C-alpha positions in Angstrom: 11.9 -14.0 20.8 9.6 -11.2 22.1 6.8 -10.4 19.6 5.1 -7.9 21.9 4.7 -4.4 20.7 6.6 -1.6 22.4 4.7 0.9 24.5 4.8 3.5 21.7 3.6 1.0 19.1 0.7 -0.1 21.3 -0.2 3.6 21.8 -0.3 4.1 18.1 -2.3 1.0 17.6 -4.8 2.0 20.2 -5.2 5.5 18.8 -6.0 4.2 15.3 -8.4 1.6 16.7 -10.2 4.3 18.7 -10.4 6.6 15.7 -12.0 3.8 13.6 -14.4 2.9 16.3 -15.5 6.4 17.2 -15.1 8.3 13.9 -14.9 5.9 11.0 -18.0 3.6 11.1 -19.3 2.0 8.0 -21.8 4.7 7.1 -19.1 7.4 7.5 -16.8 5.5 5.2 -19.5 5.1 2.6 -20.1 8.8 2.6 -16.4 9.5 2.2 -16.1 7.1 -0.7 -19.1 8.7 -2.4 -17.7 12.3 -2.0 -16.0 14.1 -4.9 -12.4 13.4 -3.8 -13.1 9.9 -2.4 -11.3 10.9 0.9 -11.7 13.2 3.8 -9.3 16.1 4.1 -10.4 16.6 7.6 -9.4 13.0 8.5 -6.1 13.5 6.7 -5.4 16.5 8.9 -6.3 14.5 11.9 -3.8 11.8 10.9 -1.2 14.6 10.7 -2.1 16.0 14.1 -2.0 12.6 15.7 1.5 12.1 14.2 0.6 9.1 12.1 2.0 10.7 8.9 5.4 11.2 10.6 6.0 7.6 11.7 8.3 6.2 9.0 10.4 9.3 8.6 13.7 10.1 10.4 13.8 12.6 13.2 16.3 14.7 11.1 13.4 15.1 8.5 10.9 16.0 11.2 9.5 12.5 11.6 8.9 10.1 14.4 11.9 8.0 13.4 9.9 4.7 13.3 10.9 1.5 11.7 9.1 -1.2 9.6 7.3 -2.6 12.6 5.8 0.8 13.4 4.6 1.0 9.8 3.1 -2.4 10.0 1.2 -1.5 13.1 -0.4 1.5 11.3 -1.3 -0.5 8.1 -2.8 -3.4 10.0 -5.1 -1.2 12.0 -6.1 0.8 8.9 -6.9 -2.5 7.2 -9.3 -3.3 9.9 -11.2 -0.1 9.2 -10.8 -0.2 5.4 -9.5 3.4 5.6 -9.6 5.0 2.2 -7.5 8.0 2.9 -4.2 7.7 0.9 -1.7 6.6 3.6 -0.2 3.9 1.5 0.4 5.9 -1.7 1.4 9.1 0.0 3.4 8.0 3.0 4.7 4.5 2.1 5.3 4.9 -1.7 5.8 8.6 -2.4 7.3 9.5 1.0 9.4 6.4 1.0 11.0 7.4 -2.4 11.6 11.0 -1.4 13.1 10.0 2.0 15.6 7.6 0.3 16.5 9.4 -2.9 16.0 13.1 -2.1 18.8 15.4 -1.0 18.5 17.5 2.1 16.8 20.4 0.4 14.3 18.1 -1.4 13.4 16.3 1.8 12.9 19.5 3.6 10.7 20.9 0.9 8.5 17.8 0.6 8.5 15.8 3.8 7.7 18.7 6.1 4.5 19.5 4.3 3.7 15.8 3.9 4.1 15.2 7.6 2.0 18.4 8.3 -0.8 17.1 6.2 -0.6 19.9 3.6 0.9 17.8 0.7 -0.6 14.6 -0.9 1.7 12.6 -3.1 1.8 9.7 -5.5 4.4 7.4 -7.1 3.9 7.0 -10.8 5.7 3.8 -11.9 3.2 1.5 -13.7 2.9 1.6 -17.5 0.4 -0.1 -19.8 2.8 -2.7 -21.0 4.8 -3.2 -17.8 2.4 -5.3 -15.7 4.5 -6.2 -12.6 8.0 -5.5 -14.2 8.7 -2.0 -12.9 11.9 -1.8 -15.0 9.8 -2.1 -18.2 9.7 1.7 -18.7 9.0 3.7 -21.9 8.5 7.1 -20.2 11.6 9.2 -21.0 13.3 12.2 -19.4 15.6 13.9 -21.9 18.4 16.0 -20.4 18.8 19.6 -21.6 21.7 21.0 -19.5 20.6 20.6 -15.9 16.9 20.4 -16.9 14.8 17.6 -18.3 11.9 17.1 -20.7 9.5 14.4 -19.5 7.3 12.4 -22.0 5.2 9.3 -21.5 2.3 7.9 -19.6 1.8 6.2 -16.3 -1.3 4.2 -15.4 -3.1 3.1 -12.2 -1.3 5.8 -10.2 -2.6 5.4 -6.6 -3.9 8.7 -5.3 -3.0 10.2 -8.7 -6.3 12.1 -8.7 -5.7 14.1 -5.4 -1.9 14.2 -5.4 -0.2 17.6 -5.2 3.2 16.2 -6.2 4.3 13.1 -8.1 7.4 11.0 -8.1 7.8 9.7 -11.7 10.0 6.8 -12.7 11.5 7.7 -16.2 14.2 6.4 -18.4 17.2 8.7 -18.9 19.3 6.0 -20.8 19.4 2.4 -21.8 16.8 0.1 -23.4 13.1 -0.4 -22.4 13.7 -3.3 -20.1 17.1 -2.3 -18.5 17.3 -1.6 -14.8 20.2 0.7 -15.4 19.2 4.1 -16.8 16.1 4.6 -14.7 15.8 7.9 -12.8 13.3 9.4 -10.4 11.8 12.9 -10.8 9.8 15.1 -8.5 7.0 16.6 -10.6 4.3 19.2 -9.7 1.0 17.4 -10.4 -0.5 20.6 -11.9 2.5 21.4 -14.1 1.9 22.4 -17.7 1.8 19.2 -19.9 0.5 17.0 -17.1 -3.0 15.6 -17.8 -5.0 13.0 -15.9 -7.8 10.5 -16.4 -9.2 9.7 -13.0 -11.3 6.8 -11.9 -12.2 4.6 -8.9 -11.0 1.0 -8.5 -13.4 -1.7 -7.2 -12.0 -1.3 -3.7 -12.9 2.5 -3.7 -9.3 3.6 -4.0 -8.9 6.6 -6.4 -6.3 6.2 -9.2 -5.4 8.1 -12.3 -3.7 7.5 -15.7 -1.3 10.4 -16.1 0.2 11.6 -19.4 3.3 13.8 -19.5 3.6 15.8 -22.7 6.9 17.7 -22.9 6.8 18.5 -19.2 9.7 20.8 -18.4 11.5 19.9 -15.2 14.0 22.1 -13.4 17.4 21.2 -12.2 16.1 20.4 -8.7 13.6 17.8 -10.0 16.0 14.8 -10.2 15.8 12.7 -7.1 19.1 10.9 -6.4 21.7 10.0 -9.0 20.7 9.9 -12.7 20.2 6.3 -13.8 20.4 5.0 -10.3 16.7 4.6 -9.4 16.5 0.8 -9.5 18.0 0.2 -6.0 15.9 2.9 -4.4 12.7 1.5 -6.0 13.5 -2.0 -4.9 13.9 -0.9 -1.3 10.6 1.0 -1.4 8.8 -1.9 -3.0 10.0 -4.3 -0.4 8.7 -2.1 2.4 5.5 -1.5 0.5 5.0 -5.3 0.2 5.3 -5.7 4.0 2.9 -2.7 4.5 0.3 -4.3 2.2 0.7 -7.7 3.9 0.1 -6.0 7.2 -3.1 -4.3 5.9 -4.2 -7.7 4.5 -3.6 -9.4 7.8 -5.8 -6.7 9.5 -8.5 -7.4 6.9 -8.3 -11.2 7.3 -8.6 -11.0 11.1 -11.6 -8.7 10.7 -13.3 -10.9 8.2 -12.9 -14.0 10.4 -14.3 -12.1 13.5 -17.3 -10.8 11.6 -18.0 -14.2 10.0 -17.7 -16.0 13.3 -20.1 -13.6 14.9 -22.5 -14.0 12.1 -22.6 -17.8 12.4 -23.6 -17.3 16.0 -26.7 -15.3 15.2 -27.8 -16.6 11.8 -30.3 -19.4 12.2 -31.3 -22.3 9.9 -33.6 -25.2 10.9 -34.2 -23.4 14.3 -30.5 -23.4 15.3 -27.5 -21.1 14.8 -25.5 -22.1 11.7 -22.4 -22.0 13.9 -23.5 -25.2 15.5 -23.1 -27.1 12.3 -19.9 -29.1 12.4 -19.0 -28.6 8.8 -19.1 -24.8 9.2 -17.0 -25.1 12.4 -14.3 -27.0 10.4 -14.3 -24.3 7.7 -14.0 -21.5 10.3 -11.0 -23.4 11.8 -9.4 -23.5 8.4 -9.8 -19.7 7.9 -8.5 -19.0 11.4 -5.4 -21.2 10.7 -4.9 -19.4 7.4 -5.0 -16.0 9.2 -2.5 -17.2 11.9 -0.2 -18.6 9.2 -0.2 -15.3 7.4 0.4 -13.3 10.6 3.3 -15.6 11.6 5.0 -15.2 8.2 4.5 -11.4 8.5 6.3 -11.4 11.8 9.1 -13.4 10.3 9.5 -10.9 7.5 9.4 -8.0 10.0 12.1 -9.6 12.1 14.4 -10.4 9.1 13.9 -6.9 7.6 14.8 -5.2 10.9 18.1 -7.2 11.0 19.0 -7.0 7.4 16.6 -5.8 4.7 18.5 -7.6 1.9 18.2 -11.0 3.6 14.4 -10.6 4.0 13.7 -10.5 0.2 12.9 -14.2 -0.2 10.6 -14.1 2.9 8.8 -11.0 1.5 8.1 -12.9 -1.8 6.8 -15.9 0.2 4.7 -13.6 2.3 3.0 -12.1 -0.8 2.3 -15.6 -2.1 0.7 -16.6 1.2 -1.3 -13.4 1.5 -2.7 -14.1 -2.0 -3.6 -17.8 -1.3 -4.9 -17.4 2.2 -6.7 -14.2 1.5 -8.7 -15.9 -1.2 -9.7 -18.7 1.2 -10.7 -16.3 3.9 -12.8 -13.8 1.8 -14.3 -16.7 -0.2 -15.5 -18.4 3.0 -16.7 -15.1 4.5 -18.8 -14.4 1.5 -20.2 -17.9 1.2 -21.2 -18.1 4.9 -23.0 -14.8 4.7 -24.9 -16.1 1.7 -26.1 -13.7 -1.0 -25.9 -10.7 1.2 -22.1 -11.2 1.4 -21.6 -9.5 -1.9 -24.2 -6.8 -1.5 -22.9 -3.2 -1.5 -24.7 -2.5 1.8 -22.7 -5.1 3.7 -19.0 -4.5 4.5 -18.0 -8.1 3.9 -17.8 -7.8 0.1 -15.8 -4.5 0.4 -13.2 -6.2 2.6 -13.0 -8.9 0.0 -12.5 -6.4 -2.8 -9.7 -4.7 -0.9 -7.9 -8.0 -0.5 -8.3 -8.7 -4.2 -6.7 -5.4 -5.0 -3.8 -6.0 -2.5 -3.2 -9.3 -4.2 -2.8 -7.5 -7.6 -0.6 -4.6 -6.3 3.1 -4.8 -6.9 2.9 -8.4 -8.2 0.3 -11.2 -7.6 1.0 -14.6 -6.1 2.2 -16.2 -9.3 4.7 -13.4 -9.9 6.1 -13.5 -6.4 6.2 -17.3 -6.5 8.6 -17.0 -9.4 10.6 -14.3 -7.6 10.8 -16.5 -4.5 12.3 -19.4 -6.5 14.8 -17.0 -8.2 15.9 -15.6 -4.9 16.2 -19.0 -3.3 18.3 -20.4 -6.0 20.5 -17.2 -6.0 21.1 -17.6 -2.3 22.0 -21.4 -2.6 
């Protein structure tokens, strides 16, 4: 099987790599993180001009018409640069839901401005009690003719602070834990009754806890069929898990490269520490962990392109492996750098923090290990 990127994918990969090398060095990123918004609007507009925001959307919606591999290429390269601009929450999550569930008018309204860089979005799905069970939903949308009244709270909403529009998962019928009865709504982030508590996560990503107090939603706010959100959310989550794994693979490779270079220059007892056999063995272990994760990512990408439903078990396994191997790689990177590995001034600790957050997003290793077992038995 040919695992080489197409010419278009290589061009996208090279353009992101050049941007990170030329315009996104460590000092620049630190300044962006410390800014009021925690992102650069100028960079976001550059992403739009270079066509990166259009990649996963169909040509009918004004996009590039890319597939899951194209998305993976973008996320891996952004992982290498620890890009903090909200590509994942806006394009992968928010855009992914709108592209799947929205009707023609809704897609035209939202995706055109998203692709053009004018609109930032967020997907509000996590609740205080839900942990990784997305169907555990107390937020309600009560029908009033063709309109709805939204009440509830969502927490840890990625890019919730800067989002112009939200997609909110709410219950229109059924019990708290039912998959049936969940619906998706497009909500103006500045609508009356919407309030936010914003804060940064340890990886510098900005999130918000968002409360909805009798928010009035018009007839055009419902995305897709009422009560039919579960299948859409499941599809978006599977693609998001692959995207996060791709970002993690980019981070793992960068941590290995930076640590290997450091062992060649750091001296103890008059020689480079990279000459010590014990450290050489540990570097081999981290390289094997990276290659193993990358290989399973390729397997998931191939299976997903052929049949998304058949790739579910592999996606769960991939998240488990990213969790396990990521911990090994960032642990060794920090230890080999010594005390400076966890200082704020050095990028090593920040790569580690981002891997930690990836591991906790959309289910940790333990959660996906259970899901893998369930899906394997179901297929047997």
